[in-house]
C-alpha positions in Angstrom: -3.2 4.0 -30.3 -4.7 3.2 -26.9 -5.7 -0.1 -25.5 -8.6 -0.3 -23.1 -8.4 -3.6 -21.1 -10.9 -5.0 -18.6 -9.9 -8.0 -16.5 -12.6 -9.7 -14.4 -13.5 -13.0 -12.9 -14.5 -15.8 -15.3 -18.3 -16.3 -15.4 -18.0 -19.9 -14.1 -15.9 -18.9 -11.1 -17.4 -17.9 -7.8 -16.1 -14.4 -6.9 -17.0 -13.5 -3.3 -16.0 -9.8 -3.5 -18.4 -9.3 -6.4 -21.2 -11.1 -4.6 -20.5 -9.0 -1.5 -20.7 -5.7 -3.4 -24.0 -6.8 -5.1 -25.5 -7.7 -1.7 -24.3 -4.4 -0.2 -25.8 -2.4 -3.0 -29.2 -4.2 -2.6 -29.0 -3.5 1.2 -28.4 0.2 0.4 -31.6 0.4 -1.6 -30.5 -0.5 -5.1 -33.1 -3.4 -5.3 -32.7 -3.8 -9.1 -29.0 -4.9 -8.8 -28.8 -8.6 -9.7 -25.1 -9.1 -10.3 -21.9 -7.1 -10.0 -18.5 -8.0 -11.6 -15.5 -6.4 -10.0 -12.4 -6.2 -12.1 -9.4 -4.2 -13.1 -9.3 -1.6 -15.9 -6.2 -0.6 -17.8 -5.6 2.1 -20.4 -2.3 1.7 -22.2 -0.9 4.0 -24.8 1.1 2.0 -27.4 2.1 4.8 -29.7 2.2 4.0 -33.4 1.8 0.2 -33.1 -0.6 -1.3 -35.6 -3.8 -3.2 -34.6 -2.1 -6.5 -35.6 1.0 -5.7 -33.5 -1.1 -4.8 -30.5 -3.3 -7.9 -30.8 -0.2 -10.2 -31.2 1.5 -8.5 -28.2 -1.6 -9.0 -26.0 -2.1 -12.6 -27.0 1.6 -13.3 -26.2 2.1 -11.3 -23.0 -1.3 -10.7 -21.3 -1.9 -14.2 -19.9 1.4 -14.0 -18.0 1.4 -10.4 -17.0 -2.1 -8.9 -16.9 -4.4 -11.6 -15.8 -4.6 -15.2 -14.6 -6.5 -17.2 -17.4 -7.4 -19.9 -14.9 -9.7 -17.7 -12.9 -10.0 -14.5 -15.0 -11.2 -13.3 -18.4 -9.9 -10.4 -20.4 -11.5 -8.2 -23.0 -10.0 -5.3 -24.8 -10.8 -2.5 -27.2 -8.3 -0.7 -29.5 -8.8 3.0 -29.9 -6.9 4.8 -32.7 -5.8 8.4 -32.5 -6.6 8.8 -28.8 -3.8 8.9 -26.2 -4.2 7.2 -22.8 -5.6 9.5 -20.1 
């Protein structure tokens, strides 16, 4: 099983790097850009773990190791039968 994880700034937190990229894109001619969210993407191969084991592991360890819950949000997708790239 593979876990696809995205960590990004919380919606209620001002994130200057994301604002700077959005402004730069508009200045480069991408006028339709209204918002950009910069974050971190992980793909983790967890072998034969079950969905329940993976979910429990993420709930237990992710806030300490993968993101800061004070200023960041996390979302993840579990993909069965596909090894991490």
